[in-house]
C-alpha positions as CSV (number, residue, x, y, z in Angstrom):
1,X,14.2,-20.5,-8.6
2,X,17.8,-20.9,-9.3
3,X,19.8,-18.6,-11.9
4,X,23.4,-19.6,-13.1
5,X,26.5,-18.2,-15.1
6,X,29.8,-19.4,-15.8
7,X,32.9,-18.0,-14.3
8,X,34.9,-16.0,-17.0
9,X,38.2,-17.5,-15.9
10,X,37.3,-21.3,-15.2
11,X,33.8,-21.6,-17.1
12,X,32.7,-23.2,-13.6
13,X,28.9,-22.8,-13.1
14,X,27.9,-20.2,-10.4
15,X,24.5,-20.7,-8.9
16,X,22.2,-17.4,-7.8
17,X,18.9,-17.4,-5.8
18,X,18.0,-13.7,-7.0
19,X,17.9,-12.7,-10.7
20,X,19.3,-9.2,-10.1
21,X,22.3,-10.3,-8.3
22,X,23.1,-12.6,-11.3
23,X,22.7,-10.1,-13.8
24,X,24.8,-7.7,-11.7
25,X,27.6,-10.5,-11.3
26,X,27.5,-11.0,-15.2
27,X,27.7,-7.3,-16.0
28,X,30.7,-7.0,-13.5
29,X,32.3,-10.3,-15.0
30,X,32.6,-11.5,-11.5
31,X,34.7,-14.7,-10.7
32,X,33.8,-17.9,-8.9
33,X,35.0,-18.0,-5.2
34,X,38.3,-20.3,-6.1
35,X,39.2,-18.0,-9.0
36,X,38.7,-15.0,-6.8
37,X,41.0,-16.4,-4.2
38,X,43.5,-17.0,-6.5
39,X,43.6,-13.4,-7.7
40,X,43.9,-12.4,-4.0
41,X,46.7,-14.3,-3.3
42,X,48.6,-13.1,-6.6
43,X,48.4,-9.7,-4.6
44,X,49.9,-11.0,-1.4
45,X,53.6,-10.8,-0.2
46,X,56.0,-9.5,-2.9
47,X,53.2,-9.4,-5.5
48,X,51.4,-6.7,-3.6
49,X,52.1,-3.5,-5.0
50,X,52.8,-1.8,-1.8
51,X,55.4,-4.6,-0.8
52,X,58.5,-3.1,0.9
53,X,56.9,0.3,1.3
54,X,55.8,2.6,4.6
55,X,52.8,4.6,5.1
56,X,53.7,8.3,5.8
57,X,53.6,9.9,9.1
58,X,50.7,11.8,8.1
59,X,49.1,8.8,6.7
60,X,49.7,6.8,9.9
61,X,47.9,9.8,12.0
62,X,44.9,9.7,9.7
63,X,44.6,6.0,10.2
64,X,45.2,6.1,13.8
65,X,42.4,9.0,14.0
66,X,40.2,6.8,12.0
67,X,40.6,4.0,14.4
68,X,40.4,5.7,17.7
69,X,37.6,5.7,20.1
70,X,37.9,9.7,20.2
71,X,36.6,9.4,16.7
72,X,34.0,7.3,17.5
73,X,32.5,9.5,20.1
74,X,33.1,12.9,18.9
75,X,30.2,15.0,17.7
76,X,31.7,16.0,14.3
77,X,32.2,12.4,13.4
78,X,28.5,11.4,14.5
79,X,26.9,14.3,12.4
80,X,29.1,13.3,9.6
81,X,28.1,9.9,9.9
82,X,24.2,11.0,10.2
83,X,24.8,13.0,7.1
84,X,26.1,10.2,5.1
85,X,23.5,8.1,6.3
86,X,20.6,10.4,5.4
87,X,21.8,10.0,1.8
88,X,20.8,6.2,1.5
89,X,18.0,5.7,4.2
90,X,14.5,6.6,4.3
91,X,15.1,10.1,6.2
92,X,15.9,11.3,2.6
93,X,13.0,10.1,0.2
94,X,13.7,7.6,-2.3
95,X,12.1,9.7,-4.9
96,X,14.6,12.7,-4.3
97,X,17.4,10.3,-4.7
98,X,16.2,9.0,-7.9
99,X,15.4,12.2,-9.1
100,X,18.9,13.6,-8.6
101,X,20.8,10.3,-10.1
102,X,18.2,9.3,-12.8
103,X,16.1,12.3,-13.9
104,X,12.5,13.0,-13.7
105,X,11.1,10.5,-16.3
106,X,13.0,7.4,-14.7
107,X,12.2,8.6,-11.4
108,X,8.5,8.9,-12.1
109,X,8.5,5.2,-13.4
110,X,10.1,3.9,-10.4
111,X,8.0,5.9,-8.1
112,X,5.0,4.4,-9.9
113,X,6.4,0.8,-9.8
114,X,7.0,1.0,-6.1
115,X,3.5,2.2,-5.4
116,X,2.2,-1.0,-7.3
117,X,4.2,-3.2,-5.6
118,X,3.4,-1.9,-2.0
119,X,-0.3,-1.8,-3.2
120,X,-0.3,-5.7,-4.1
121,X,1.8,-6.7,-1.1
122,X,-0.9,-5.0,1.2
123,X,-3.9,-6.1,-0.6
124,X,-6.3,-9.1,0.3
125,X,-5.3,-11.1,3.4
126,X,-2.2,-9.1,3.8
127,X,-4.1,-6.0,4.5
128,X,-4.2,-5.3,8.3
129,X,-7.9,-4.6,7.6
130,X,-8.9,-8.1,6.0
131,X,-11.9,-9.5,7.9
132,X,-12.9,-6.2,9.6
133,X,-15.6,-3.8,8.5
134,X,-14.7,-0.6,7.2
135,X,-14.3,2.2,10.0
136,X,-16.6,5.0,10.2
137,X,-15.3,7.7,7.7
138,X,-13.3,5.6,5.4
139,X,-13.6,5.4,1.9
140,X,-14.5,8.3,-0.7
141,X,-18.5,8.7,0.1
142,X,-20.0,11.5,1.9
143,X,-20.2,10.1,5.3
144,X,-22.3,11.3,8.4
145,X,-25.4,10.9,10.5
146,X,-29.0,10.9,9.7
147,X,-30.6,11.0,13.3
148,X,-28.7,8.0,15.1
149,X,-28.0,6.1,11.7
150,X,-24.4,6.3,10.2
151,X,-24.2,6.4,6.4
152,X,-21.2,6.0,4.3
153,X,-22.6,7.8,1.1
154,X,-25.5,9.9,0.0
155,X,-26.9,6.8,-1.8
156,X,-27.1,4.9,1.5
157,X,-28.7,8.1,3.2
158,X,-31.3,8.2,0.2
159,X,-31.9,4.7,0.7
160,X,-32.5,5.1,4.5
161,X,-34.8,8.0,4.1
162,X,-36.8,7.0,0.8
163,X,-37.0,3.3,1.7
164,X,-36.2,2.0,5.2
165,X,-37.7,5.1,7.0
166,X,-40.8,5.5,4.6
167,X,-41.7,1.9,4.8
168,X,-40.8,1.5,8.5
169,X,-38.9,-1.3,8.0
170,X,-36.5,-2.9,10.6
171,X,-32.8,-3.3,9.6
172,X,-29.6,-3.3,10.8
173,X,-26.0,-3.0,9.6
174,X,-23.8,-6.1,9.6
175,X,-21.2,-6.6,12.3
176,X,-17.7,-8.6,12.1
177,X,-19.7,-11.8,12.5
178,X,-21.3,-11.3,9.2
179,X,-18.3,-11.1,6.7
180,X,-18.6,-12.5,3.1
181,X,-15.2,-14.1,1.7
182,X,-14.7,-13.7,-2.0
183,X,-11.8,-13.9,-4.3
184,X,-11.2,-10.6,-6.5
185,X,-10.5,-10.6,-10.2
186,X,-6.6,-10.3,-9.3
187,X,-7.0,-13.8,-7.3
188,X,-6.6,-12.1,-4.0
189,X,-8.7,-13.2,-0.8
190,X,-10.7,-10.5,0.5
191,X,-13.7,-9.8,2.9
192,X,-16.8,-8.0,2.2
193,X,-19.5,-6.6,4.5
194,X,-23.0,-5.5,2.6
195,X,-24.8,-2.3,3.7
196,X,-27.9,-3.6,5.2
197,X,-29.7,-6.5,6.4
198,X,-33.4,-6.6,6.5
199,X,-35.1,-9.6,7.9
200,X,-33.7,-12.2,5.5
201,X,-32.6,-9.9,2.8
202,X,-28.9,-8.6,2.4
203,X,-28.9,-5.5,0.4
204,X,-25.9,-3.6,-1.0
205,X,-26.1,-0.2,-2.3
206,X,-23.9,0.6,-5.7
207,X,-24.8,3.2,-8.7
208,X,-26.1,1.2,-11.5
209,X,-23.1,2.2,-13.8
210,X,-20.8,-0.3,-11.5
211,X,-22.8,-3.2,-11.3
212,X,-21.0,-5.0,-14.1
213,X,-17.7,-4.0,-13.1
214,X,-15.3,-7.2,-12.2
215,X,-15.3,-6.2,-8.4
216,X,-19.0,-6.0,-8.1
217,X,-19.5,-9.1,-10.0
218,X,-17.0,-11.0,-7.6
219,X,-18.6,-9.5,-4.7
220,X,-22.3,-10.4,-5.9
221,X,-21.4,-14.3,-6.7
222,X,-19.8,-14.4,-3.3
223,X,-22.8,-12.9,-1.4
224,X,-25.4,-14.9,-3.4
225,X,-23.6,-18.2,-2.8
226,X,-23.5,-16.9,1.1
227,X,-26.9,-16.0,1.3
228,X,-28.2,-19.3,-0.2
229,X,-26.3,-21.0,2.5
230,X,-28.1,-18.9,5.0
231,X,-31.4,-19.2,3.5
232,X,-31.4,-15.3,2.7
233,X,-31.6,-13.3,-0.6
234,X,-29.2,-10.8,-2.0
235,X,-30.0,-7.8,-3.8
236,X,-27.9,-5.0,-5.4
237,X,-29.6,-1.6,-5.5
238,X,-29.2,1.6,-6.8
239,X,-31.6,3.7,-5.3
240,X,-33.7,7.0,-6.0
241,X,-31.6,9.6,-4.9
242,X,-32.4,12.5,-2.8
243,X,-32.6,15.7,-4.4
244,X,-29.6,18.3,-3.8
245,X,-32.6,20.8,-2.4
246,X,-33.7,17.9,0.0
247,X,-30.2,17.3,1.1
248,X,-29.7,21.0,1.7
249,X,-32.9,20.9,3.7
250,X,-32.0,18.1,5.9
251,X,-28.8,19.6,6.6
252,X,-30.1,23.1,7.4
253,X,-32.6,21.6,9.7
254,X,-30.1,19.6,11.4
255,X,-31.5,16.1,10.7
256,X,-28.1,15.2,8.8
257,X,-24.5,15.7,10.0
258,X,-21.6,15.1,8.0
259,X,-18.2,14.1,9.2
260,X,-15.9,17.3,9.6
261,X,-14.1,16.9,6.3
262,X,-17.4,16.4,4.2
263,X,-19.0,19.2,6.4
264,X,-16.7,21.7,5.0
265,X,-17.1,20.4,1.3
266,X,-21.1,20.5,1.7
267,X,-20.8,24.2,3.1
268,X,-18.5,25.3,-0.1
269,X,-20.6,23.6,-2.6
270,X,-24.1,24.3,-1.3
271,X,-24.3,27.0,1.2
272,X,-21.8,29.4,0.3
273,X,-22.3,29.7,-3.7
């Protein structure tokens, strides 16, 4: 998209490819190239305010030192350059700069906008994990192992014990070859790996309160279409949960083992109270 404004001197139309640049130029009343060159020529020769004058010896020494190789290589200059650079680069957090110049309210707003922009730019197919199963331990679910089975939430653990194990079902977790493509409510391309595959059934474990949320509905629609093409069925399930006492008993007996970060939480919440 092209943004335009008129030169304040000759009224010539000036084009910009960036809206912010156009707005900044308008605020500064910047002139077109030709008018700018005219103004420069007006300051050349006898029109230059410094015409006929000479720098003092002290000024000449400063200029000479500034342009010397000694200045470039000196430790003092390098340290000064690093200090100046740190004020405008990521070695100093942007938030600190905003806080100093704009105040807390504006700094908080700009930080939130930056986070939202980065989230959008790294979502969907731009995400490095696009098309890959979630690694063990990712997400917010209480993850760990029951016997040799890895679970990503207490709901998955409950389903493993109360359904898969009790009914002695043959099951597996999907690998990279079993990915379902879908478009989320924001129009982003995403990939989805269900929780369990039992014969020709695809099982997804989610709490009932989430079943009608936009994200889950988008996944469900894509999974149902995928399963239909593969002669499979799709089931969205909220299983009967293990009680706290059952989970505590399984933990004490060594049948379940949480990842370290959840093991600490479990001990604090259930064993040290």
